Z-matrix of the N, CA and C atoms (Angstrom, degrees):
N
C 1 1.451
C 2 1.525 1 108.71
N 3 1.295 2 118.03 1 86.45
C 4 1.447 3 120.49 2 178.06
C 5 1.511 4 108.42 3 -117.81
N 6 1.303 5 115.57 4 161.02
C 7 1.437 6 120.20 5 -179.55
C 8 1.512 7 111.04 6 102.38
N 9 1.299 8 114.89 7 172.14
C 10 1.464 9 120.57 8 -176.95
C 11 1.515 10 108.68 9 -99.34
N 12 1.297 11 114.95 10 132.76
C 13 1.451 12 120.75 11 176.52
C 14 1.520 13 106.88 12 -105.72
N 15 1.354 14 118.63 13 109.05
C 16 1.459 15 120.49 14 -174.85
C 17 1.521 16 114.03 15 -69.36
N 18 1.290 17 117.92 16 -26.10
C 19 1.459 18 118.88 17 179.64
C 20 1.513 19 109.66 18 -147.12
N 21 1.325 20 115.61 19 158.79
C 22 1.457 21 119.35 20 -179.09
C 23 1.520 22 111.56 21 -72.33
N 24 1.329 23 117.78 22 -18.43
C 25 1.458 24 119.36 23 -179.70
C 26 1.526 25 110.82 24 -63.82
N 27 1.332 26 117.64 25 -32.91
C 28 1.461 27 120.95 26 178.04
C 29 1.520 28 109.31 27 -66.26
N 30 1.329 29 116.24 28 -42.71
C 31 1.464 30 120.09 29 179.60
C 32 1.514 31 109.74 30 -64.83
N 33 1.321 32 117.19 31 -43.78
C 34 1.454 33 120.72 32 -177.32
C 35 1.528 34 112.06 33 -65.09
N 36 1.326 35 117.83 34 -36.89
C 37 1.455 36 120.54 35 -179.01
C 38 1.524 37 111.74 36 -70.71
N 39 1.332 38 116.79 37 -31.54
C 40 1.457 39 119.14 38 -175.15
C 41 1.521 40 113.35 39 -90.98
N 42 1.309 41 118.64 40 -0.63
C 43 1.457 42 120.35 41 -177.94
C 44 1.522 43 110.95 42 -121.82
N 45 1.312 44 114.37 43 149.09
C 46 1.450 45 121.04 44 178.62
C 47 1.517 46 108.43 45 -120.73
N 48 1.304 47 117.30 46 143.06
C 49 1.459 48 120.90 47 179.45
C 50 1.517 49 109.96 48 -81.42
N 51 1.321 50 116.27 49 131.87
C 52 1.453 51 121.79 50 176.55
C 53 1.522 52 109.08 51 -105.24
N 54 1.307 53 116.22 52 -48.84
C 55 1.448 54 122.86 53 177.69
C 56 1.518 55 107.18 54 -149.50
N 57 1.325 56 118.77 55 172.90
C 58 1.461 57 118.96 56 -179.13
C 59 1.527 58 113.01 57 -60.65
N 60 1.326 59 118.35 58 -27.67
C 61 1.455 60 120.80 59 -175.86
C 62 1.530 61 113.20 60 -99.84
N 63 1.330 62 118.59 61 -24.49
C 64 1.455 63 121.63 62 -176.04
C 65 1.519 64 110.75 63 -112.65
N 66 1.327 65 115.91 64 142.18
C 67 1.451 66 121.87 65 178.51
C 68 1.515 67 107.43 66 -125.49
N 69 1.329 68 116.60 67 129.44
C 70 1.453 69 121.35 68 -178.64
C 71 1.525 70 109.26 69 -99.44
N 72 1.324 71 117.24 70 131.68
C 73 1.454 72 121.70 71 179.22
C 74 1.519 73 109.59 72 -92.17
N 75 1.343 74 116.19 73 173.02
C 76 1.463 75 119.89 74 178.88
C 77 1.516 76 111.82 75 -64.08
N 78 1.326 77 116.62 76 -29.87
C 79 1.464 78 119.06 77 -179.11
C 80 1.524 79 111.83 78 -74.93
N 81 1.342 80 117.13 79 -8.77
C 82 1.452 81 120.49 80 177.32
C 83 1.513 82 113.19 81 98.60
N 84 1.341 83 117.66 82 -9.57
C 85 1.464 84 118.89 83 178.78
C 86 1.531 85 109.31 84 -77.57
N 87 1.322 86 115.10 85 153.89
C 88 1.456 87 120.60 86 -177.79
C 89 1.523 88 108.75 87 -117.31
N 90 1.337 89 115.77 88 131.58
C 91 1.464 90 120.92 89 178.45
C 92 1.523 91 108.53 90 -125.69
N 93 1.317 92 115.03 91 154.64
C 94 1.454 93 118.88 92 176.83
C 95 1.528 94 109.05 93 -87.08
N 96 1.314 95 116.00 94 168.39
C 97 1.460 96 120.43 95 178.66
C 98 1.525 97 110.76 96 -61.32
N 99 1.333 98 116.59 97 -40.11
C 100 1.461 99 120.14 98 -179.43
C 101 1.528 100 111.15 99 -64.16
N 102 1.340 101 116.95 100 -41.57
C 103 1.458 102 120.11 101 177.40
C 104 1.524 103 111.11 102 -64.03
N 105 1.312 104 116.23 103 -40.28
C 106 1.460 105 120.71 104 178.59
C 107 1.526 106 110.85 105 -64.60
N 108 1.337 107 116.15 106 -44.07
C 109 1.474 108 119.44 107 178.08
C 110 1.529 109 110.50 108 -60.60
N 111 1.338 110 116.71 109 -44.03
C 112 1.463 111 120.61 110 179.71
C 113 1.524 112 110.57 111 -61.52
N 114 1.324 113 117.54 112 -43.10
C 115 1.462 114 121.43 113 179.58
C 116 1.528 115 110.76 114 -64.39
N 117 1.313 116 117.53 115 -42.17
C 118 1.463 117 120.17 116 178.92
C 119 1.527 118 111.14 117 -65.94
N 120 1.325 119 117.67 118 -35.83
C 121 1.469 120 120.59 119 176.14
C 122 1.525 121 110.57 120 -65.84
N 123 1.351 122 117.41 121 -40.37
C 124 1.461 123 120.69 122 176.88
C 125 1.534 124 110.48 123 -62.65
N 126 1.325 125 116.00 124 -42.96
C 127 1.462 126 119.56 125 179.31
C 128 1.521 127 111.28 126 -64.80
N 129 1.333 128 116.52 127 -37.57
C 130 1.465 129 121.00 128 177.90
C 131 1.525 130 110.43 129 -62.97
N 132 1.329 131 116.31 130 -46.82
C 133 1.462 132 120.55 131 179.15
C 134 1.531 133 110.93 132 -61.76
N 135 1.332 134 116.87 133 -43.42
C 136 1.470 135 120.85 134 -179.91
C 137 1.528 136 110.48 135 -63.31
N 138 1.322 137 116.96 136 -41.47
C 139 1.474 138 121.27 137 178.51
C 140 1.517 139 110.32 138 -61.31
N 141 1.341 140 116.25 139 -43.52
C 142 1.470 141 120.12 140 -179.98
C 143 1.527 142 110.97 141 -64.34
N 144 1.345 143 116.58 142 -40.74
C 145 1.460 144 120.46 143 -178.52
C 146 1.527 145 112.04 144 -70.62
N 147 1.342 146 116.82 145 -44.60
C 148 1.469 147 120.96 146 -174.99
C 149 1.520 148 111.13 147 -75.17
N 150 1.321 149 117.57 148 -48.60
C 151 1.457 150 121.30 149 -173.56
C 152 1.529 151 113.42 150 -100.66
N 153 1.330 152 116.54 151 -11.87
C 154 1.456 153 119.63 152 -179.64
C 155 1.513 154 112.32 153 66.14
N 156 1.314 155 116.38 154 20.48
C 157 1.461 156 120.61 155 -177.65
C 158 1.501 157 112.10 156 -90.55
N 159 1.282 158 113.64 157 176.46
C 160 1.457 159 121.03 158 178.24
C 161 1.523 160 108.21 159 -113.26
N 162 1.318 161 115.99 160 140.39
C 163 1.455 162 121.27 161 -179.57
C 164 1.515 163 107.92 162 -106.61
N 165 1.311 164 116.53 163 125.66
C 166 1.459 165 121.89 164 178.55
C 167 1.511 166 108.74 165 -108.83
N 168 1.310 167 116.49 166 126.96
C 169 1.459 168 120.17 167 177.17
C 170 1.517 169 108.45 168 -108.64
N 171 1.307 170 115.93 169 146.54
C 172 1.449 171 122.21 170 -177.18
C 173 1.523 172 110.25 171 -121.65
N 174 1.303 173 115.43 172 146.29
C 175 1.460 174 119.97 173 174.91
C 176 1.527 175 108.51 174 -73.69
N 177 1.311 176 116.22 175 153.75
C 178 1.462 177 120.35 176 178.04
C 179 1.523 178 109.32 177 -64.30
N 180 1.314 179 116.01 178 141.41
C 181 1.458 180 120.23 179 178.50
C 182 1.523 181 109.73 180 -76.26
N 183 1.334 182 118.04 181 136.37
C 184 1.464 183 119.49 182 179.42
C 185 1.525 184 110.77 183 -69.10
N 186 1.309 185 114.71 184 150.88
C 187 1.457 186 119.57 185 176.33
C 188 1.527 187 108.60 186 -66.44
N 189 1.331 188 118.71 187 136.41
C 190 1.464 189 119.47 188 179.21
C 191 1.528 190 110.63 189 -66.18
N 192 1.323 191 115.17 190 140.45
C 193 1.462 192 118.69 191 178.63
C 194 1.520 193 108.88 192 -75.19
N 195 1.310 194 115.16 193 132.84
C 196 1.463 195 119.25 194 178.93
C 197 1.508 196 108.82 195 -86.61
N 198 1.298 197 115.23 196 131.34
C 199 1.456 198 119.73 197 176.90
C 200 1.524 199 108.21 198 -80.75
N 201 1.319 200 116.42 199 145.10
C 202 1.465 201 118.26 200 179.98
C 203 1.529 202 110.39 201 -62.80
N 204 1.299 203 114.21 202 140.77
C 205 1.458 204 119.82 203 -179.48
C 206 1.514 205 109.65 204 -73.18
N 207 1.308 206 116.48 205 134.71
C 208 1.468 207 121.01 206 178.73
C 209 1.524 208 108.95 207 -122.91
N 210 1.300 209 114.22 208 131.11
C 211 1.459 210 119.82 209 179.16
C 212 1.516 211 108.40 210 -85.50
N 213 1.311 212 116.14 211 128.06
C 214 1.466 213 120.09 212 175.84
C 215 1.513 214 108.57 213 -81.24
N 216 1.311 215 114.35 214 138.36
C 217 1.469 216 119.24 215 -178.92
C 218 1.528 217 110.17 216 -67.43
N 219 1.330 218 115.18 217 131.71
C 220 1.461 219 119.91 218 176.52
C 221 1.517 220 108.89 219 -83.25
N 222 1.304 221 116.69 220 173.85
C 223 1.467 222 121.20 221 177.40
C 224 1.525 223 109.78 222 -60.77
N 225 1.324 224 116.17 223 -38.04
C 226 1.463 225 120.02 224 179.27
C 227 1.530 226 110.96 225 -66.03
N 228 1.347 227 116.31 226 -41.45
C 229 1.469 228 119.46 227 176.82
C 230 1.516 229 111.29 228 -61.44
N 231 1.329 230 116.55 229 -41.38
C 232 1.466 231 120.17 230 -179.99
C 233 1.528 232 110.71 231 -66.01
N 234 1.341 233 117.48 232 -41.76
C 235 1.462 234 120.87 233 178.97
C 236 1.522 235 110.48 234 -64.08
N 237 1.342 236 116.56 235 -39.54
C 238 1.458 237 120.89 236 178.74
C 239 1.534 238 110.51 237 -62.96
N 240 1.333 239 116.65 238 -44.20
C 241 1.469 240 120.94 239 178.51
C 242 1.521 241 110.93 240 -61.51
N 243 1.323 242 116.66 241 -41.93
C 244 1.467 243 119.94 242 178.91
C 245 1.530 244 111.34 243 -63.28
N 246 1.324 245 117.05 244 -41.78
C 247 1.458 246 120.54 245 178.14
C 248 1.518 247 111.16 246 -63.25
N 249 1.337 248 116.94 247 -41.20
C 250 1.468 249 120.02 248 177.01
C 251 1.521 250 110.99 249 -61.08
N 252 1.317 251 116.84 250 -42.57
C 253 1.464 252 120.18 251 179.53
C 254 1.530 253 111.04 252 -63.61
N 255 1.321 254 117.10 253 -40.76
C 256 1.462 255 120.68 254 177.45
C 257 1.521 256 110.83 255 -61.49
N 258 1.339 257 116.18 256 -44.44
C 259 1.464 258 120.15 257 -179.36
C 260 1.528 259 110.98 258 -64.14
N 261 1.340 260 117.04 259 -39.76
C 262 1.465 261 120.55 260 178.44
C 263 1.525 262 110.52 261 -64.24
N 264 1.332 263 116.61 262 -41.30
C 265 1.476 264 119.47 263 178.09
C 266 1.507 265 110.97 264 -63.12
N 267 1.334 266 116.94 265 -40.97
C 268 1.470 267 120.64 266 179.25
C 269 1.527 268 111.04 267 -63.35
N 270 1.340 269 116.10 268 -41.62
C 271 1.467 270 120.26 269 178.95
C 272 1.526 271 110.19 270 -64.05
N 273 1.294 272 118.34 271 -41.69
C 274 1.455 273 121.42 272 179.18
C 275 1.526 274 111.23 273 -65.99
N 276 1.324 275 116.70 274 -37.13
C 277 1.455 276 121.12 275 -179.98
C 278 1.523 277 111.52 276 -67.51
N 279 1.356 278 116.63 277 -33.54
C 280 1.466 279 120.73 278 -178.66
C 281 1.518 280 111.57 279 -75.21
N 282 1.324 281 118.39 280 -28.26
C 283 1.456 282 121.06 281 -178.19
C 284 1.542 283 109.74 282 -74.38
N 285 1.330 284 116.75 283 135.22
C 286 1.477 285 118.30 284 -179.52
C 287 1.512 286 113.33 285 -78.42
């Protein structure tokens, strides 16, 4: 893993997850998370020294919360509800 990686998206696209501790690269070699972190820190330092730039890291964005799906009542559902209400009123009216 040599060279400068300008963004983490390049690293993420070129690597596949094998297990929580091991990461497999496109070349087939396997590195641990600690080795990957060390390599990224070396690349960050080299970028700062060579280009004099600043490296900004971002936290992962949280997954958006899915709202529960709600079915909108159709005209038929509304008519059915109205009929049920009418029947309930009739039953109540018949009871003494």
